[in-house]
LOMI-295491 format. One record per atom (N, C-alpha, C): residue in three letters; z, y, x. Coordinates in steps of 0.05 Angstrom, whole numbers, plus 5000, padded with zeros to 4 digits. Last residue first. Layout:
// LOMI-295491
AlaZYX/...
This chain:
// LOMI-295491
Leu612481267042/Leu611781507056/Leu613881727052/Glu614480867013/Glu614880837041/Glu613981077056/Lys612980916959/Lys615280996966/Lys616181016999/Gly605981106957/Gly608280906956/Gly610881016964/Leu602781486905/Leu604081496935/Leu606081266933/Pro597481316865/Pro600481426870/Pro601181336897/Ser590881526879/Ser592681316874/Ser595581436878/Cys584181756867/Cys586981826873/Cys588581556861/Thr577681826897/Thr579881646881/Thr582581706885/Gly574482096932/Gly574382146901/Gly576081986884/Met576581936981/Met573581856973/Met573281886941/Phe582981966964/Phe581081896983/Phe578381826972/Cys589382216951/Cys586482186939/Cys584682166967/Asp595282016932/Asp593682016956/Asp591082006945/Thr600782386897/Thr598382246901/Thr597082246929/Glu604982666870/Glu605582466886/Glu603082276889/Ser604683186836/Ser603382926824/Ser603782676843/Asn606783646850/Asn608483496836/Asn607383206828/Gly605683946915/Gly605083926888/Gly606883726875/Thr603084156980/Thr605484136959/Thr604684126931/Val598583747015/Val599083986999/Val601683936981/Lys595483507073/Lys597683517054/Lys598283757042/Leu590183167099/Leu591183387090/Leu593483367070/Ser587982667148/Ser589682757124/Ser590083047123/Asn586582287191/Asn584682437172/Asn585982517148/Ala590681987211/Ala589882237225/Ala588082377207/Pro595481777157/Pro593081757175/Pro591982007188/Leu602681837165/Leu600081917151/Leu597581857170/Asp607081797190/Asp606581577170/Asp603981607158/Asn607682217222/Asn607581977238/Asn606781747215/Trp608682627185/Trp605882617196/Trp605682357211/Ser612582527131/Ser612782507160/Ser609682457168/Leu613282947079/Leu612382717087/Leu611982707118/Ile617883237031/Ile616683247062/Ile615782947069/Arg615783276962/Arg617583196985/Arg616283207014/Ser611783346930/Ser613783566930/Ser615683516954/Ser604783216945/Ser607483136944/Ser609383366944/Glu598582966958/Glu600083166945/Glu602983036937/Phe593882877009/Phe596382777002/Phe597583006984/Leu587582657020/Leu589082927008/Leu591682806996/His584282367070/His586382347049/His587282607045/Phe577082357082/Phe579882417090/Phe581482377066/Met571482407071/Met572582167087/Met575282267098/Gly568982817040/Gly570882647027/Gly572182397044/Asn565683167065/Asn564482937053/Asn566382737041/Asn569283497093/Asn567783597073/Asn566283377055/Ile571083137133/Ile572783227115/Ile571383357091/Met566183097161/Met567382837153/Met569482917128/Val564883597176/Val563083447157/Val564483207146/Thr568983667215/Thr569183837190/Thr567183727169/Ile567483317253/Ile570083277238/Ile569883417211/Asn562583567268/Asn562583327253/Asn565283247240/Tyr564584027294/Tyr562984037270/Tyr562983787253/Phe566783757335/Phe568583887319/Phe567183947293/Asp562183527361/Asp564283357349/Asp566283517329/Ser557083607379/Ser557783747358/Ser560283607344/Val556183327425/Val555683567425/Val556683747404/Phe558082807408/Phe559182927434/Phe558283207439/Pro552582717361/Pro554982627372/Pro555482757401/Glu549183217324/Glu548983037349/Glu551882967357/Arg551383227255/Arg549783327280/Arg550483137302/Tyr551383037188/Tyr552283047214/Tyr550483147236/Glu550783447127/Glu549683257149/Glu550983237174/Ser554883507071/Ser553783617095/Ser552783377114/Tyr555383617001/Tyr555383427021/Tyr553683557043/Glu559084226981/Glu556484036979/Glu556783847005/His564384396938/His563084366962/His560884156963/Asp568784746898/Asp566884536901/Asp565384566928/Lys575784886907/Lys573184986906/Lys571084766911/Gly581384786914/Gly579784646894/Gly577084756890/Thr584184976956/Thr583985156931/Thr582285046910/Leu583584616997/Leu586184676986/Leu586484826958/Leu577784627005/Leu579484386994/Leu582184456984/Gly577285147024/Gly575885057001/Gly577184826987/Ile580685137069/Ile581285317048/Ile579885217022/Arg577384737099/Arg580084707092/Arg581184877066/Thr572585037104/Thr572584767093/Thr575684717083/Leu574285477131/Leu572985517107/Leu573085247093/Ala576185237180/Ala577885367164/Ala576785407138/Met571285017201/Met573584837193/Met575384967174/
């Protein structure tokens, strides 16, 4: 999980991974979900409340004010 997170936060490329058996490899499968793009990457210079973000989120500090999900980025709404 740590290597996947560091790779995403530093912009390194990663390859698609396969899921493993449910209930036996749940933590691994969460990492695969993140690695395969099934998470939101929020970029913002302001503080965002974790209560307003989906559970499958990472937040990085930056100037672009975007929410990237499944390879598509959109501007953040003012409600976040």
